[in-house]
SEMIKE-536517 format. One line per 4 residues: number of its first residue (from 1); for each residue y, z, x of N, C-alpha, C. Coordinates in steps of 0.1 Angstrom, whole numbers. Example, Ala and Ser with C-alpha at 12.3 -4.5 7.8 and 13.67 -1.06 7.14 Angstrom:
2
1) -57,78,132,-45,78,123,-33,78,132 | -22,71,128,-11,71,137,0,79,129 .
// end
This chain:
493
1) 359,609,-111,375,610,-117,379,620,-114 | 390,625,-106,393,634,-92,395,645,-102 | 392,655,-90,389,668,-93,406,673,-98 | 416,669,-93,426,679,-97,427,674,-113 .
5) 422,660,-114,428,659,-133,413,673,-141 | 404,674,-136,394,682,-140,400,694,-145 | 409,700,-133,417,715,-130,428,714,-142 | 434,696,-144,444,700,-151,433,707,-168 .
9) 423,700,-173,420,700,-183,414,716,-190 | 413,720,-173,409,735,-181,423,743,-185 | 436,735,-179,447,744,-183,451,733,-199 | 445,724,-204,447,720,-216,441,726,-224 .
13) 427,730,-222,418,738,-227,429,755,-234 | 432,762,-222,439,770,-225,452,766,-234 | 458,760,-233,470,757,-241,466,754,-255 | 454,749,-262,453,743,-272,447,760,-276 .
17) 443,769,-274,439,783,-274,449,790,-279 | 466,788,-267,476,791,-276,484,783,-285 | 481,773,-288,483,767,-298,478,771,-316 | 467,777,-312,459,783,-323,460,789,-328 .
21) 468,800,-313,473,815,-321,486,816,-326 | 496,806,-329,506,805,-330,509,795,-344 | 493,789,-348,498,778,-357,482,782,-365 | 480,790,-370,464,792,-378,463,783,-389 .
25) 475,784,-396,472,771,-405,466,756,-402 | 465,754,-388,462,746,-385,443,746,-384 | 438,753,-380,424,755,-379,417,747,-370 | 422,751,-360,417,744,-342,412,752,-339 .
29) 404,748,-326,395,759,-314,401,747,-302 | 399,752,-292,404,746,-280,400,731,-279 | 402,718,-275,398,704,-275,385,705,-268 | 374,702,-269,361,694,-263,357,710,-258 .
33) 360,721,-263,352,736,-256,343,744,-266 | 335,733,-270,327,738,-285,309,735,-280 | 303,748,-278,287,742,-273,282,736,-285 | 273,733,-281,259,730,-293,254,741,-303 .
37) 258,753,-294,250,763,-305,262,766,-318 | 273,764,-310,283,770,-316,284,760,-330 | 283,743,-328,277,734,-339,271,736,-345 | 253,738,-339,252,741,-347,249,750,-359 .
41) 255,760,-355,256,776,-362,272,776,-370 | 279,772,-368,290,769,-372,295,752,-375 | 294,744,-384,300,729,-384,311,730,-383 | 320,739,-385,332,736,-387,340,740,-378 .
45) 333,745,-366,340,750,-354,343,734,-345 | 332,725,-348,338,710,-342,348,704,-352 | 348,706,-367,362,702,-368,376,706,-364 | 377,724,-363,386,726,-352,386,722,-338 .
49) 377,720,-331,381,716,-319,383,697,-319 | 385,693,-327,386,680,-330,400,677,-339 | 403,689,-344,421,688,-350,428,693,-335 | 420,700,-327,430,706,-316,432,689,-309 .
53) 425,685,-306,429,669,-302,435,659,-306 | 434,661,-321,447,655,-329,461,663,-327 | 462,675,-326,475,681,-324,477,678,-304 | 470,679,-300,472,675,-284,482,661,-285 .
57) 475,652,-289,474,638,-293,494,636,-298 | 500,647,-299,512,646,-309,523,658,-303 | 514,664,-292,524,672,-284,535,674,-271 | 540,681,-271,548,682,-258,534,687,-252 .
61) 536,679,-239,533,685,-223,516,680,-225 | 511,664,-235,502,659,-237,499,652,-223 | 509,647,-219,505,642,-203,509,651,-189 | 506,665,-196,504,676,-183,519,677,-175 .
65) 530,676,-182,541,679,-175,553,691,-189 | 560,692,-184,569,698,-194,578,689,-199 | 582,675,-193,596,668,-198,598,662,-211 | 606,660,-215,610,658,-228,607,642,-236 .
69) 604,637,-222,597,623,-223,584,627,-227 | 574,631,-226,563,635,-230,557,641,-242 | 555,636,-251,552,641,-263,544,633,-267 | 531,629,-265,519,624,-269,518,612,-270 .
73) 510,609,-279,505,588,-286,522,584,-289 | 524,588,-298,543,582,-299,552,582,-288 | 551,592,-280,558,587,-270,553,576,-262 | 539,581,-258,540,567,-252,540,549,-256 .
77) 539,550,-268,540,542,-279,557,536,-276 | 566,548,-277,576,546,-276,582,540,-263 | 577,543,-253,581,539,-241,573,526,-241 | 562,521,-243,560,504,-242,569,496,-251 .
81) 577,500,-260,584,495,-268,595,488,-257 | 601,503,-251,609,503,-246,609,491,-233 | 603,488,-232,596,481,-214,595,460,-223 | 595,461,-234,597,450,-244,613,441,-244 .
85) 617,429,-251,624,425,-250,635,431,-263 | 628,437,-274,633,443,-289,637,452,-291 | 638,466,-280,640,478,-278,650,480,-268 | 663,485,-270,672,492,-257,674,503,-260 .
89) 678,511,-248,682,525,-248,693,517,-239 | 704,531,-247,717,531,-241,726,536,-228 | 715,547,-228,716,556,-217,704,560,-208 | 713,560,-192,696,558,-190,689,573,-184 .
93) 686,581,-197,681,590,-197,667,594,-199 | 661,602,-205,651,603,-212,641,592,-219 | 631,585,-214,624,571,-218,630,564,-209 | 639,562,-202,651,553,-198,641,549,-182 .
97) 633,556,-176,622,548,-166,612,534,-171 | 605,538,-186,601,526,-191,609,514,-193 | 623,516,-195,634,510,-203,635,500,-187 | 635,506,-173,640,502,-160,625,493,-154 .
101) 609,497,-160,600,496,-156,595,502,-141 | 605,513,-138,600,521,-131,586,537,-137 | 588,532,-149,576,540,-153,561,540,-145 | 562,525,-146,547,519,-135,544,521,-123 .
105) 555,524,-116,551,528,-100,542,544,-98 | 534,540,-88,525,548,-88,532,564,-89 | 543,565,-83,550,579,-76,559,584,-90 | 562,575,-100,563,580,-111,557,589,-118 .
109) 564,594,-128,559,604,-136,555,591,-146 | 563,582,-152,556,579,-163,543,575,-161 | 536,568,-152,525,565,-151,516,577,-153 | 520,586,-149,507,600,-152,507,607,-161 .
113) 520,603,-168,520,607,-186,512,602,-195 | 514,588,-190,496,578,-196,486,583,-190 | 483,584,-182,470,583,-173,466,597,-179 | 472,609,-181,468,620,-181,467,626,-195 .
117) 474,614,-206,475,619,-221,462,615,-219 | 455,600,-220,445,597,-228,435,602,-219 | 433,602,-202,420,605,-200,422,621,-201 | 426,629,-201,421,642,-207,422,645,-223 .
121) 421,634,-230,419,637,-241,405,626,-240 | 400,619,-237,382,612,-233,379,624,-230 | 384,634,-221,374,642,-212,366,652,-227 | 376,658,-229,381,662,-248,369,658,-254 .
125) 371,646,-256,360,639,-265,343,637,-259 | 348,635,-246,328,630,-236,323,647,-242 | 330,660,-239,324,670,-241,316,672,-255 | 329,667,-268,323,674,-278,313,660,-284 .
129) 313,651,-277,301,640,-282,290,639,-274 | 290,648,-265,278,655,-254,268,666,-258 | 278,674,-268,271,684,-276,268,678,-288 | 270,671,-297,267,666,-309,250,657,-303 .
133) 256,650,-292,240,639,-288,225,649,-286 | 231,665,-281,222,671,-280,216,681,-292 | 225,681,-301,215,686,-312,211,672,-327 | 220,660,-322,217,644,-333,225,647,-340 .
137) 228,633,-345,237,633,-353,238,634,-365 | 239,644,-375,234,646,-388,245,646,-401 | 243,651,-411,252,647,-420,267,654,-422 | 262,667,-414,267,678,-417,283,673,-397 .
141) 278,673,-397,286,667,-384,294,648,-381 | 284,640,-390,286,625,-390,302,621,-389 | 306,625,-397,322,622,-397,335,626,-388 | 328,637,-378,333,639,-370,329,635,-356 .
145) 319,630,-354,312,624,-346,320,604,-347 | 318,605,-356,327,591,-363,341,588,-351 | 350,597,-358,367,600,-357,368,603,-335 | 356,610,-332,359,610,-317,353,602,-312 .
149) 345,586,-315,342,574,-313,353,565,-314 | 364,567,-324,375,562,-327,381,565,-315 | 386,577,-316,394,582,-305,393,578,-292 | 382,577,-287,378,575,-273,380,557,-273 .
153) 376,550,-286,380,538,-284,399,536,-281 | 402,544,-291,417,542,-290,421,543,-277 | 418,554,-273,423,559,-257,421,544,-245 | 409,542,-244,401,534,-235,413,521,-236 .
157) 413,516,-254,421,506,-254,436,505,-250 | 440,519,-254,457,519,-247,456,517,-236 | 449,525,-229,446,528,-214,446,515,-202 | 437,505,-212,433,493,-206,449,486,-204 .
161) 453,484,-216,464,475,-222,476,481,-210 | 477,491,-207,487,495,-194,482,492,-182 | 472,491,-178,466,490,-158,462,479,-159 | 458,468,-170,457,456,-164,465,447,-171 .
165) 458,434,-173,468,421,-181,460,420,-196 | 464,410,-198,453,411,-215,439,405,-211 | 436,404,-220,419,406,-218,412,387,-216 | 419,377,-226,414,367,-223,423,359,-210 .
169) 412,358,-202,415,347,-188,412,362,-176 | 414,375,-179,408,387,-170,396,391,-175 | 389,383,-182,376,398,-186,370,402,-172 | 370,394,-163,363,398,-147,372,406,-140 .
173) 388,407,-144,393,419,-132,390,431,-138 | 390,442,-126,391,451,-126,398,456,-136 | 389,466,-139,399,476,-155,401,487,-152 | 397,499,-153,401,512,-154,381,521,-151 .
177) 388,529,-144,372,539,-146,362,543,-161 | 352,541,-163,346,540,-175,344,559,-173 | 348,566,-176,338,578,-181,336,580,-196 | 321,584,-192,313,587,-205,306,600,-203 .
181) 308,604,-195,298,620,-194,312,629,-185 | 311,642,-191,319,650,-179,310,654,-169 | 304,646,-166,295,651,-153,298,639,-142 | 307,630,-149,313,617,-137,327,626,-128 .
185) 328,635,-134,344,641,-127,342,647,-117 | 331,654,-110,330,656,-94,336,644,-83 | 328,631,-89,326,621,-78,337,616,-78 | 341,609,-90,352,598,-91,343,588,-94 .
189) 348,580,-99,344,566,-103,356,551,-98 | 347,544,-96,356,532,-95,356,524,-104 | 369,513,-106,375,509,-115,362,499,-122 | 357,498,-132,345,491,-144,355,475,-145 .
193) 346,468,-145,351,457,-147,358,452,-164 | 368,445,-162,376,450,-176,367,443,-188 | 358,436,-189,349,432,-199,338,445,-203 | 337,456,-192,328,466,-188,334,475,-207 .
197) 345,476,-198,356,488,-207,357,482,-222 | 357,466,-223,363,463,-236,347,467,-244 | 336,462,-240,325,461,-245,321,477,-251 | 324,483,-242,322,504,-242,333,502,-256 .
201) 350,496,-256,358,500,-267,353,496,-278 | 348,482,-282,341,476,-294,327,484,-298 | 314,486,-284,309,497,-295,315,512,-300 | 316,518,-293,328,532,-302,333,528,-311 .
205) 342,518,-309,346,515,-329,338,512,-338 | 330,503,-334,321,496,-343,312,512,-345 | 309,520,-336,302,531,-347,310,539,-350 | 320,540,-350,329,547,-355,334,544,-369 .
209) 330,532,-373,330,524,-390,318,527,-395 | 305,529,-387,294,531,-393,294,549,-395 | 297,557,-387,296,568,-391,309,570,-400 | 320,568,-404,325,572,-414,326,566,-426 .
213) 317,557,-427,315,553,-441,313,566,-455 | 314,566,-462,321,573,-476,327,585,-470 | 333,589,-459,344,599,-453,356,600,-462 | 356,611,-463,366,615,-475,378,625,-468 .
217) 389,621,-463,391,626,-453,402,637,-458 | 403,653,-451,416,663,-461,430,652,-462 | 435,646,-444,448,645,-449,444,631,-438 | 457,624,-443,458,612,-428,463,613,-419 .
221) 459,627,-413,462,629,-403,446,631,-395 | 436,623,-398,423,624,-394,422,607,-394 | 413,608,-388,408,588,-390,399,590,-399 | 399,574,-407,392,572,-415,381,567,-414 .
225) 376,556,-425,370,544,-419,380,534,-423 | 388,534,-430,400,524,-428,410,524,-415 | 411,537,-413,418,536,-402,407,527,-385 | 398,532,-390,389,531,-377,391,513,-379 .
229) 388,507,-388,390,491,-389,402,489,-387 | 414,493,-390,425,488,-384,427,492,-368 | 418,498,-368,419,502,-348,409,485,-344 | 401,487,-348,390,477,-350,400,464,-347 .
233) 405,460,-355,411,446,-359,424,441,-350 | 434,453,-342,440,456,-332,432,450,-317 | 422,457,-317,414,454,-302,407,440,-302 | 404,440,-318,398,422,-318,406,410,-313 .
237) 421,413,-320,428,402,-317,429,406,-298 | 431,413,-297,430,413,-283,425,408,-274 | 412,406,-280,401,405,-276,397,389,-279 | 406,381,-286,403,370,-290,392,366,-299 .
241) 388,378,-302,378,371,-316,383,372,-330 | 387,363,-337,395,364,-344,391,365,-359 | 381,357,-360,372,361,-371,372,375,-371 | 367,385,-365,367,396,-368,379,403,-374 .
245) 390,402,-362,405,403,-362,409,400,-378 | 405,392,-383,412,386,-393,406,399,-406 | 389,397,-405,383,408,-413,384,420,-418 | 387,425,-402,388,441,-405,399,444,-409 .
249) 408,434,-401,426,439,-414,426,438,-422 | 417,428,-430,420,426,-442,416,440,-450 | 401,443,-446,397,452,-452,407,465,-452 | 409,464,-439,422,481,-439,433,482,-444 .
253) 438,472,-450,446,470,-454,448,466,-473 | 437,462,-479,435,459,-489,438,469,-502 | 444,471,-511,447,479,-523,455,487,-518 | 463,487,-504,474,493,-502,490,488,-504 .
257) 499,492,-517,512,490,-517,519,487,-503 | 531,480,-508,538,480,-493,549,486,-501 | 558,494,-485,570,501,-488,583,490,-495 | 585,500,-507,598,492,-512,612,497,-506 .
261) 619,486,-508,632,488,-501,637,500,-501 | 640,512,-512,645,522,-505,637,530,-498 | 618,527,-499,615,535,-487,616,531,-474 | 615,519,-475,620,510,-459,632,514,-454 .
265) 644,514,-459,659,514,-459,662,533,-456 | 653,539,-468,658,556,-465,649,564,-458 | 641,572,-459,631,580,-453,618,579,-450 | 613,563,-450,599,559,-453,595,563,-444 .
269) 601,561,-431,596,562,-415,591,575,-409 | 596,587,-418,592,597,-417,581,606,-423 | 579,602,-435,569,610,-444,555,606,-445 | 551,615,-441,532,612,-444,525,605,-460 .
273) 536,607,-467,532,601,-477,536,587,-482 | 542,580,-470,547,567,-471,538,554,-476 | 537,550,-486,526,545,-493,518,531,-484 | 527,529,-470,519,522,-461,506,525,-449 .
277) 508,539,-451,506,551,-440,491,548,-442 | 481,543,-433,469,541,-430,466,555,-416 | 476,556,-409,468,571,-399,483,576,-390 | 486,588,-393,500,592,-388,492,611,-390 .
281) 506,617,-385,505,632,-383,512,638,-396 | 512,650,-401,521,656,-407,527,666,-401 | 536,666,-395,542,678,-385,552,686,-398 | 553,701,-392,559,705,-400,565,719,-388 .
285) 566,730,-395,578,739,-389,572,743,-377 | 555,744,-379,548,753,-370,549,743,-355 | 541,722,-363,537,717,-350,546,718,-346 | 561,710,-351,566,708,-343,577,714,-329 .
289) 571,735,-332,578,741,-325,566,742,-313 | 558,738,-310,547,731,-302,554,722,-292 | 561,730,-280,566,726,-266,581,725,-270 | 584,718,-281,598,719,-278,600,708,-287 .
293) 613,711,-296,618,707,-307,623,691,-301 | 630,691,-293,635,681,-287,629,670,-281 | 615,676,-276,608,662,-273,601,659,-280 | 604,652,-290,593,647,-301,603,632,-304 .
297) 599,622,-313,600,609,-317,613,611,-322 | 616,621,-329,631,616,-341,640,619,-335 | 640,635,-324,650,635,-313,654,623,-303 | 646,615,-304,645,600,-296,654,587,-298 .
301) 648,587,-312,649,576,-323,657,576,-333 | 659,587,-339,666,592,-349,683,592,-347 | 691,580,-350,705,581,-345,713,595,-356 | 709,595,-369,714,604,-374,713,618,-370 .
305) 704,623,-362,699,632,-361,709,644,-352 | 703,657,-349,710,661,-335,701,661,-324 | 692,653,-321,688,653,-307,691,651,-299 | 678,638,-290,689,627,-280,696,615,-283 .
309) 691,612,-295,696,600,-299,708,606,-306 | 710,613,-316,719,615,-320,733,625,-319 | 726,632,-312,740,644,-305,747,638,-293 | 729,635,-282,732,631,-268,740,616,-267 .
313) 740,606,-281,741,593,-284,731,589,-272 | 719,590,-271,711,578,-262,702,573,-273 | 707,568,-279,705,552,-289,698,546,-283 | 687,541,-294,680,526,-293,688,520,-306 .
317) 687,506,-294,693,494,-304,682,484,-304 | 687,474,-311,680,463,-313,687,453,-306 | 679,442,-298,680,432,-291,690,426,-305 | 704,421,-297,711,409,-308,703,400,-316 .
321) 694,393,-302,689,382,-306,679,383,-318 | 669,392,-319,665,394,-328,669,401,-343 | 683,409,-337,688,408,-353,696,399,-361 | 698,388,-349,711,376,-356,696,372,-362 .
325) 683,368,-360,675,364,-363,667,364,-376 | 674,377,-379,671,386,-393,677,385,-404 | 676,376,-415,682,368,-430,690,382,-433 | 702,377,-436,712,384,-442,707,392,-460 .
329) 693,379,-460,685,389,-476,678,392,-473 | 676,397,-460,664,405,-456,663,420,-457 | 660,430,-465,667,444,-467,662,450,-454 | 652,447,-446,654,450,-428,665,450,-419 .
333) 672,443,-427,687,440,-417,695,454,-418 | 695,463,-428,699,472,-434,699,483,-425 | 687,484,-416,686,496,-409,685,494,-394 | 696,481,-392,700,481,-383,716,479,-383 .
337) 725,484,-372,739,478,-371,742,463,-370 | 754,458,-372,755,449,-367,762,448,-357 | 773,442,-349,778,436,-338,793,446,-335 | 799,452,-347,811,462,-341,803,472,-348 .
341) 811,481,-342,805,502,-349,812,501,-359 | 807,508,-366,808,508,-385,801,526,-389 | 808,527,-398,802,540,-406,793,539,-411 | 785,551,-406,769,549,-418,770,567,-419 .
345) 763,567,-435,760,582,-435,748,581,-443 | 743,594,-438,729,595,-445,730,617,-442 | 726,623,-453,718,634,-450,734,640,-453 | 743,638,-462,753,644,-461,766,642,-451 .
349) 759,637,-441,770,633,-426,773,618,-425 | 785,616,-422,789,603,-422,794,603,-404 | 793,592,-400,794,591,-382,794,574,-382 | 804,575,-371,803,560,-369,793,556,-358 .
353) 791,548,-358,777,542,-346,781,526,-341 | 777,528,-330,778,511,-319,774,506,-326 | 776,492,-317,767,481,-323,757,479,-320 | 748,474,-331,730,475,-331,719,487,-327 .
357) 731,491,-333,720,508,-333,709,510,-344 | 703,515,-342,688,515,-352,691,529,-361 | 690,524,-373,692,537,-386,676,537,-390 | 669,527,-384,655,526,-393,641,542,-396 .
361) 647,547,-385,640,561,-383,648,570,-384 | 646,582,-401,653,589,-399,651,603,-407 | 650,613,-401,645,626,-405,653,635,-411 | 655,634,-431,662,647,-434,660,658,-427 .
365) 653,663,-418,649,679,-413,652,682,-399 | 651,690,-395,655,698,-379,640,689,-375 | 636,677,-370,626,670,-362,611,675,-365 | 610,676,-381,599,679,-382,589,666,-394 .
369) 599,658,-391,595,640,-393,584,638,-393 | 574,633,-401,557,630,-396,562,619,-390 | 546,615,-385,547,608,-376,540,592,-379 | 543,580,-379,533,571,-386,528,560,-373 .
373) 514,565,-374,506,558,-362,501,544,-365 | 498,540,-378,493,530,-380,500,524,-399 | 510,511,-402,509,510,-414,502,498,-416 | 497,499,-431,494,486,-430,501,471,-432 .
377) 514,473,-431,520,458,-425,515,457,-413 | 512,462,-405,506,453,-389,496,445,-392 | 489,455,-399,475,441,-405,479,427,-410 | 491,430,-417,494,414,-425,494,404,-414 .
381) 497,409,-400,502,400,-392,491,397,-379 | 482,407,-380,466,408,-371,462,394,-380 | 461,399,-391,453,386,-402,461,370,-403 | 472,373,-401,474,359,-405,475,348,-392 .
385) 477,362,-376,476,353,-367,462,348,-365 | 455,356,-370,440,354,-363,438,338,-373 | 442,342,-387,432,331,-392,443,318,-389 | 452,317,-385,463,305,-380,452,304,-368 .
389) 449,308,-354,441,305,-348,427,298,-350 | 423,304,-359,407,301,-365,414,287,-379 | 422,281,-378,426,266,-379,431,270,-402 | 427,280,-407,431,281,-418,447,288,-417 .
393) 453,278,-416,466,273,-415,473,281,-430 | 468,273,-441,476,277,-454,471,291,-458 | 460,298,-456,459,311,-462,465,319,-451 | 470,318,-434,478,323,-430,493,325,-434 .
397) 494,313,-437,513,312,-442,510,314,-459 | 495,319,-466,502,327,-476,503,342,-472 | 496,345,-461,497,363,-461,506,370,-454 | 515,357,-449,528,358,-443,539,357,-456 .
401) 535,351,-459,546,351,-473,546,363,-479 | 532,370,-483,530,379,-490,537,388,-486 | 543,394,-472,545,402,-468,562,405,-469 | 565,388,-462,579,386,-463,585,387,-470 .
405) 580,379,-481,585,378,-498,587,395,-500 | 586,404,-498,588,418,-505,595,425,-497 | 598,419,-487,606,421,-475,623,413,-477 | 620,401,-482,632,389,-479,629,383,-493 .
409) 638,382,-502,634,374,-521,638,363,-515 | 645,355,-508,650,344,-503,642,334,-498 | 630,345,-492,618,338,-481,607,327,-494 | 608,318,-484,600,307,-492,586,305,-482 .
413) 578,300,-486,565,300,-482,568,289,-472 | 560,292,-459,562,287,-445,558,269,-444 | 562,259,-438,558,249,-441,555,245,-422 | 554,254,-416,552,254,-403,536,255,-399 .
417) 532,247,-390,518,247,-386,519,248,-367 | 504,249,-362,504,249,-353,512,258,-340 | 519,262,-332,524,266,-324,538,274,-330 | 542,264,-340,551,267,-346,553,279,-356 .
421) 536,277,-367,538,286,-375,532,301,-362 | 528,300,-356,526,316,-347,537,319,-339 | 548,312,-338,559,319,-332,565,325,-347 | 564,319,-358,568,324,-369,563,335,-373 .
425) 551,342,-374,540,350,-374,548,361,-364 | 550,356,-352,551,363,-341,562,374,-344 | 574,368,-346,587,368,-345,585,380,-362 | 586,378,-373,584,380,-385,575,397,-382 .
429) 565,399,-371,559,410,-370,573,419,-356 | 580,411,-350,590,421,-341,598,427,-351 | 603,420,-363,613,424,-369,606,437,-375 | 596,433,-384,588,447,-391,584,458,-382 .
433) 582,456,-372,574,471,-363,583,472,-353 | 597,466,-351,603,473,-346,602,489,-342 | 598,491,-327,603,509,-326,587,509,-327 | 577,504,-329,567,510,-335,554,509,-326 .
437) 557,503,-318,546,504,-306,538,491,-299 | 542,482,-309,534,467,-305,543,458,-297 | 553,456,-300,561,443,-292,556,443,-275 | 560,450,-267,554,447,-250,546,446,-255 .
441) 527,449,-259,518,446,-257,515,432,-263 | 523,430,-274,521,411,-278,531,408,-267 | 536,409,-261,544,400,-251,530,400,-237 | 523,408,-236,513,402,-222,503,396,-228 .
445) 500,399,-240,488,392,-247,492,378,-249 | 504,372,-249,510,361,-253,513,352,-244 | 519,360,-233,521,356,-220,538,355,-220 | 545,362,-226,560,363,-232,566,370,-217 .
449) 580,361,-213,586,367,-200,598,380,-213 | 602,386,-198,613,395,-204,620,388,-202 | 629,390,-208,648,382,-208,658,387,-216 | 661,394,-204,673,402,-211,688,401,-207 .
453) 686,393,-199,700,390,-189,702,375,-193 | 709,374,-203,711,362,-212,729,365,-214 | 733,355,-216,748,352,-220,750,363,-234 | 757,370,-230,759,377,-237,751,391,-246 .
457) 744,393,-237,730,403,-234,740,421,-242 | 737,422,-252,738,436,-251,727,446,-243 | 717,439,-238,710,449,-227,719,460,-215 | 712,471,-216,724,479,-209,716,478,-196 .
461) 716,492,-192,708,494,-176,697,486,-170 | 691,480,-182,676,474,-177,680,458,-183 | 691,459,-177,693,439,-181,691,431,-168 | 674,427,-169,672,421,-160,660,412,-164 .
465) 657,400,-156,645,391,-162,629,392,-152 | 621,390,-160,606,393,-154,598,379,-154 | 591,371,-152,583,360,-159,574,366,-166 | 566,358,-173,555,357,-179,546,365,-172 .
469) 535,373,-174,526,383,-164,526,382,-152 | 542,388,-151,547,395,-140,538,409,-133 | 538,409,-119,531,419,-123,531,435,-122 | 545,436,-126,553,445,-132,549,444,-144 .
473) 542,440,-150,537,444,-167,521,450,-166 | 518,452,-151,505,462,-152,511,474,-145 | 512,487,-148,515,499,-141,498,502,-127 | 505,512,-118,499,519,-109,497,527,-112 .
477) 481,532,-108,475,542,-110,485,554,-101 | 485,563,-107,493,579,-97,486,577,-89 | 495,586,-82,493,588,-68,487,599,-66 | 486,606,-74,476,618,-77,459,612,-81 .
481) 460,599,-85,439,597,-90,438,590,-75 | 446,582,-69,447,577,-60,444,584,-48 | 447,595,-46,444,605,-34,437,613,-32 | 431,616,-49,418,624,-51,406,613,-52 .
485) 406,597,-56,394,592,-59,396,581,-51 | 388,584,-38,387,571,-31,377,559,-33 | 374,561,-44,368,550,-52,374,541,-58 | 391,540,-65,396,533,-75,401,524,-65 .
489) 407,513,-63,414,503,-59,428,503,-67 | 439,503,-58,452,505,-66,455,489,-71 | 467,491,-81,470,476,-85,482,475,-77 | 488,461,-74,499,457,-66,506,454,-70 .
493) 525,456,-69,532,453,-77,536,444,-71 .
// end
């Protein structure tokens, strides 16, 4: 891997020290900068370093810039959604590079943010895993070990989905550099075959599930076994291992209550106590002040606040076709405006909003809303799709009914089968998870074209079409990586 990235990681360590100084209650140490002696003498040091990685993943500057589009895991997922058919940005400003597909070009800061956010965390994770392996996995470090494996699996999973096409049919394509030891940093590595990367991803997530058995996390900001199984379900769906995808999806979602209408249409998407939340981040006045208030999810997606969406009117809108596909009896339609400008009241203020604006993500505080990374709802659609593809359509229809009827009391058990059933599952998934980072990855996995330039389209400055599996669906590597790592071969556009 390129030396310049290694030098940037050192900068991140210093930044983490600064984080620890201004947010003492976070109990963190510089991510990845803990020796085996510290771990052996003070097991809490490992947890502090791990907490530093979690914090880095939600902070402005995670991708190595000071830009307000650079705010970690949820920022990258937001960018990915803006590359789909379903999420529209009103103005060509922050995150707009994703909406126009410029983010995937080698000299654009978007690809640099994606690359650096995940590889920086991987380097920190590798350092901690290396120190644990020196002393051996034991009862005092097992849960941290499991979380680190899950975070590495998730990081590589997200990276390879940006920089390659979907797994099935592309197993032998060049993937991404597979860095498992920080000893590889000076020389650089070539692109590993996609199947090799995915094999490591599944090895890591399976190891995490085993290591996290019996772990009771202190908050939903940590990955426990349920969260690891939820991540595994998504990974196996991408790989086409539908039996494991269905099994893990069920195990991760069972015994979790779905959101009520009040939760869904109110402030449920900004609260760590959301009943569906499997993994997220508990923001507060100290954590949100790290970097910049405005470089945050609710600044970008909350139409009701005083951030970029609410004050600068860089609204995020729903595609009108998707909006029109939601029945009036479905309460999920209430979190979007219709075809006309309309008044909407929240938090003591009434404003008039443009057509198709979203009111899904509402934070009543000043950018202190909690982040939702994984909800149990997503797992219903993974399980339903996987079962349908396995031929168990009756059970797939029942699972689809279980969640859809909760949202829409007029919904009836589907009579669809074959591709029509898969299409119905996918449509319901798009409605449920709008703005939560799934739509573009599903388009790639399912071979769905980008179609924004249609009659009476409400798309804005990104109104164009791309065929399914267009080269633009695959990011180029950042110029800085190409220039510093002679072993890596660039993606074409």
